[in-house]
Structure formats: C-alpha cells, structure tokens
N, C-alpha and C positions, 0 to 999 in steps of 0.2 A: 192713861193714854197708851194706846197699843205700841209695842216695841216693833220697829221696822226690821224686817229680815236683813241679813247681810247682803251687800251688793258687790258683785264682781264686775269690774269694768276693764276690758282688755286695753293695753297701752296703744295709743295711736302713734304709729311710727312717724318720725319726722320725714320731711321731704327727702326723697332719694333712698330711704331706708327700705329694706325688704325683711325686717325682723317679723317673725310670726309667733312670738312668744312674749310673755310679760303681762301682768294685770295688777290693778289696784283693788284692794278689798276695804270696804267701809262697813260700819255697823257691827263690829266684833269687839268684845271686851277681852283682850288677851290676858289681862290679869285674872279674870274669872271666866275662863273659856269653857262653855258648855259642850257636851258631846255633840249636840245638834250643830252648833256653830263650827266645831272642829271638823265635822264631816264636810261642811261647805268649804272650809279652808283646805282640807286635804284634797278634795276633788279639784279645786281651783289650782292648787300647786301642781298636780300631775297633769292637768290640762294646759297650764300656762308656764310652768317651770320656774318662773321668777314672779313672786307676788310682793306687793308693797303695802305696808300699813303706815299711814301718815300719823303724825302727832302722838308718838308713843314715848315721849320724854319720861313719863313716870313709870314705865314698866320695870319691874324689879328683876334683878338677875335670876331670882328663883322662878319667876313666871317665864322668863326667856328660856331657861333650862327646861321647864315643864312643857312648854310649847314644842321645843325641839324633840324631847323624849316622847311626846304623844305619837310621833310618826314611827316609833320603834320602842314600845314600852319595855322590852327586855334589854335595851341598851342602857349603859350607865356611865361609862368612863369617857373622858375627852377623846376625840377621834384620833389623836396622835399618841395617846397613852403618855407614859412617862418616858421622855426621851433619854436614851442611854447616851452618855458622853455629849451632853447638851451643848457644850461650848464649841464643838465642831459641827453641830447641826446648822443647816441653812436657816432653820426656823428660830433658833435660839434668841437672836437679837430682837425679834419682832413681837414677842408675846410677854404679857404679864398676866398672872392668874388672880381672879377675884378670890380673896382669902376665904370668904364664907360661902362661896359657890364655885368650887374648883373646876367644874366643867365649863365655866365661862371665862373667856380670855379677854384681855384688854389689848387693843392694838391702836396704832395711830402715829402721831408725830408731835414732838415738842415736850416741854417740861410741864408736869402736872403736880401742883402742890398737894392735893388730897382727892382721893376718889375711892369709894367703896372699900374703905379699910386700908388702902395703900397710901403712903405718904411720900412726898418729894421724890417722884420717879420720872424718868426720862423715857419717852417713846421714840422709836425710830421707824419711819416709814420706809419700806423697802425701795431701793433706788436701782434703776436698771444698770448703773455703772458697776454694781457689785456682782452682777450675774452675766453681763454681756461682754463679748470679746472686745468690742470697741464701744465708745459711748459719745453722747452729744457733748460738745465742748462746754466747759463750765460757764463761759460767758453767755451761752444760749440756753442754759439749763432750765430757766424759769419760763421760757417761751415755748420750748419744744420738749417732747417726752417720747417714751416708747411703752409698749407692753413690757411689764417686768418678767412674768413667767406664766404661761398658760398652764392651768393645773386643775385637778380635782382635789378637794379636801380629803386627804386619806393618808394613813401611815404607810400603807402598801407593804407592810411587813408585819406579820402576826395578827394584826387587827383588820377587820372588814371595813371597807369604805363606808362612811356615814351615809345615811339616807338623805339628810337635809342639813343645811347650815342656816343659822339666823345671824344677821348682822344689824346692830342698832347704832345709829349715828347719834352720839351724845353731843359732840362739838365738831363743827364743820367750818373751816376757813372759807371765806367767800371773796369774790371780787376779781378773779381773773380766770382765764381759760388757757389751755395749751393746745398746740398743734402736735398731734401724735404722728410720728414718722414710722412708716413700716420698715424702711431701710433694708429691703430685701431685693432691691433691683426693680421693684414694681412702680416706684414713685407714688404709691398710694399714701394718703394722709387722712386724718380725721381731726375735726375740731372737737375737743373734749372738755368737760368741766374739770376743774382742778381736783385731783384725787379721786376721779371716778373709779368705780369698779366696773370692769367690762365683762360682758357675758356673751357666749355664743352657744347655739343649740346643737347638742349632739345628734338630735333627730335630723336637723337640717344637714349636718355634716355627713350623715349616712345617705340622705336623699340625693345629695349632689354628686355622689360617686357614680362611676360607670357600672353597668351590670357585672362586669368582671371584677371590679374592685369591691362591689357589694358582696359578691360570693366569697372573695378573699377574706374580708373582715367577718363575714358570717361564720366562717369555718376555722378561723385562726384564733390563737390566744396569745396574751402578753405575759411574759415573765418579768417581774419587777426585781430590781436589785435589792439585796439585803441591806438594811439600815440605809434606805435610799437618800435621806436628807443629810447624812454624813458622806455617803458615797458621792453625791453631787455637790458637795460643799464648794462655794464660789472660790475658795482658795485653790481648787484643783480643776474647776470646770468653767468654761466660758460659753454662754449661749450666743448663737448667731441668728441673724435675721429677726424673727418675731418673738423670741423667747419660746420657741417650740422645741429646740434641741440643742445639743452642746457639741463641743469639739472632740470629746472622747478622752478627756484628761482626768476622769474620775479615779477615785482611790481603788487600788487593788484590794482583793478580799483580805489579804494578810494585814492590811493597815486599818481594817474595820474592827469594831467590837466583835466578840465571839458570835459566830453565825450558827443558827439552828436551821438546818435545811427544811424542817417541817413547817417553819414559819415563813418561808419564801412564798410570795403570792404569785399564782398563775391564774389569770382571770380572763374571761371572754373579752373580745374587743367590743362586742355589742351587748348593751344592757337593756333589759325589757322594762318598759313603763308598767307599773303594777295596776294602773287604772285603764289606760288606753291600749296596752299591749304593743305600742310602737317601739321600735328599736333605736337606740342612740349609740353613736360611736363615742365611747368613753375611754380615752387613753390618756394617762398622765405622761406627756412626751419626754420630760426630763428624767423620769425615774425608770424608764424601760431598759431592759438589758437584753432580752431575747424575744423572738417570735416563734411560737410553736405552730406548725402547719398541720393541715388536716391529715396528711399522709404520715404523720409521726416525725417528720424531719424538723430540724430547728435551725433558724437563722440566728447566728450568734456573733456575726461581725457587726459591732456596734455602729459603725459608720453606715453600713447598709440598712440596718434596722431603723436608724433615725431618718435616713433618706426616705424609706418607705412610709414611715409615719408622717413625716412632713408633707409628702405628696397627698396623703389621704386627708390630712387636717386643714391644709392651707386654704382650699377653696372656700370653706365656711368661715374663715377668719377675715375675708375681704370686708371692707368698711360697711357695705350695705347689709351685712349679716350680724354686725356687732351692736349689742345694746349697751350703751354707756350710761349708767345711772347717774343722774344729777342729784347728788345727796343734799338733803336738807335736814337740819337738826330735828330729831324725833322720828325720822324714817326708820322703820324696821323692815328689812328685806329678808324674806324667806325664800331660799332657792333649792331646787331639786338637784342635789349634789350627784345624783346618778343620771342626770339628763342634760346638764350644761357643764361647760368648762368656763373658768373665769380667770381674770388677771387683775392684779393691782396695777395702777397707772399713776404717773405723776411725780413731780418733784416739788417739795415744799421748802420754803424758807425756814430757818431755825425758829423764828418766832410765830410761825403759823401752826397753831395747836389744833390737832385733829385727834379726837378721842372716840373710839368705837368699842362696842362689846360684840364678841363673836362666840357662838356656841355650835359645836357639832359633836356627835357621839359615835364612837365606834359601833358599827351595826352588829346586830345579833346574828345576821345571816349574810352570806356573800351575795353579790349581784346575780340575777338570773339572766342567763344568756338566751340566744335564739332557740 
C-alpha cells in the first residue's frame, strides 16, 4: 500500500482570533525521520512558526533531540548551557535533565515517582507570583492566572539563541480552564486551558508597528545583561503588567559571577526568517540592558529601555494575536524560537501532575538581522 505524503493543515483560529500562524502535521514518523519528510517539516515550521504533531507518546528523548538538531546540525549543547551559580538562576527550580540525553530537559508540576532514569523527583511549574510585582490573591489562584514571562529560549550570554524548541506533553492535567488577566489597565482577558503555552508572532509584532517604529527596530540593536537569569532573579526583580518588563531591581555587575565582556550578546531587534525572508521582532524583554542606536549612541537608562520595548511589543500581545495551545498527552509542539515569543501560563494544584520534555540547542550561528 502506498505511503501517503505528510499533510500540513494550518490551525483554524477560534472566533475572534486574528492569529495567522500555527499548523498541524500528520503522516510523519519522527522516530525515523527521512530527509524528504524533514524538508516538509522544516518548510512548514518556517511558514507557520508553531507546528503540532499529535499522538507522539512513544517518541524517545533521542529522537526528540535529533529532530531539534536537524534544524542546526552543528549545534550540540543545551540552549542555556551549564548554568553558573545555578541556585541563583531564575531557571534553576524549573528544570530536570534526562540523564541519558542531557540536551533534553524535564519540566512540569508535581511529584513523579520515576521517569527516564530519574526517581522520586518534584517538578515545579513557574507561577506568576514569583516574578510579578503583585499577584492574584491565593483564594482566586485556581480560577485566574497571568502570563508568567514572555521570552525567547536563549542563554543570551556566550551562546547563540536556539533555532527551534521542541516540547512534548507526557502527562497533562485536565478538567478546568482559567481566566487570564492582563492586569495592565486594559481590562483585557482570555479564557485559557489549564497550563497552556501561549505564543505570539514576532512577524506580526513587527507588522503592527508604525513606519517610524519599524525603522527604529530595523536599525537598532539590543544589548543583553551578562548572566541574565541571575541578573533578573525574582529575588531582585518584579515584573509589572504582562510579564514584559521589570522594575529595575536587578543585580549589579559586582554581585554577578565573573563577566567576560566578549560573551555579552548584542543582537539585532529584527531576525530574518531563513525560508520566507520575513522579519520578526525578537526581543527577550526581561533580559535587555541597553539599546544601541543607528547613530552609535546607546540608551542605557533601564526604565526608558523597558518602556520603549513594552510599547513595541504590547500591541501584538493583545488577546486576538495570542495562540494558547490546548495541550493533550502526546502532543509534540515544535516552534520557531527565532520567530515567536512564548510564555508559561497557569496555576496548578499540588496534586495536578504535569510532565513535559523540552529540547533546544545553542545555535551554531547568531540570528541574521535585516
């Protein structure tokens, strides 16, 4: 019997949504991915930015790693590298490493007796209370939620941002939804599935800007803080509004691990899609420190920097532009880490076990600008 070719079906936006990205791919064996089928996957990824493969419960960590690496064969190590001073890193509580495939991380919520060589471990889902200036009252925590922190998966110091990220849903709690509150004075809300991952398009973010703003982001660059996930540690920083920026309580350089100036990242604001050539506004808002302008001058007042970035990013984070994936067990989501921003969402009860596998690899080359 003839083998049917892969099928790529764009996501049908729900009523009221204006999302123009996302697709589901069927007819691909990710455990034994051929070059021909990978070419289809790669083209779909850069056309649609977020692609979903259903019923992938049996995919091995090795195959997940190999799929991720296919997008950048020279990449090898986990996208955040080996975190220095891990206990102070904002990422430290959220990750466990698969022992036999160290590029693959385990994330989620709740107690897990045994999984992929790890025994009796506790997962902690990031909660907005650890990163926000104020938070939803505890008695309303399971009914309402917020975006935790909009971001790109990237070390943003020493290592180039990964090309792609893969996320596999192994165990997904079901049964309730939450109302996501924007809490930035807009009164905007979203009805979201419990523990959704929210995505917004960097290309749409660029398209929504005025001509003057587009020229600004086309000609400016972002300087990221050294050791940004220690610099932005929740013990010293509180996000306001939508998880887009902080109050400026980050650690001074003298309290960070040793800094190598050559490892500090200065990256374009706009990153070019390798297939379509379109430009995406790709800025990690919590890790920025300075903006370098076309005339050689630098904006280094952190409050002003964050104000500028907030105004540039906020329009594309309105509810109609957000894709909130409704996870089912076996979903493998592959996303263009250089074309979308994403955020963890939701508040789980202690006995709601959520188990995911994540893989991204520090890229062999930096993003290409305009």
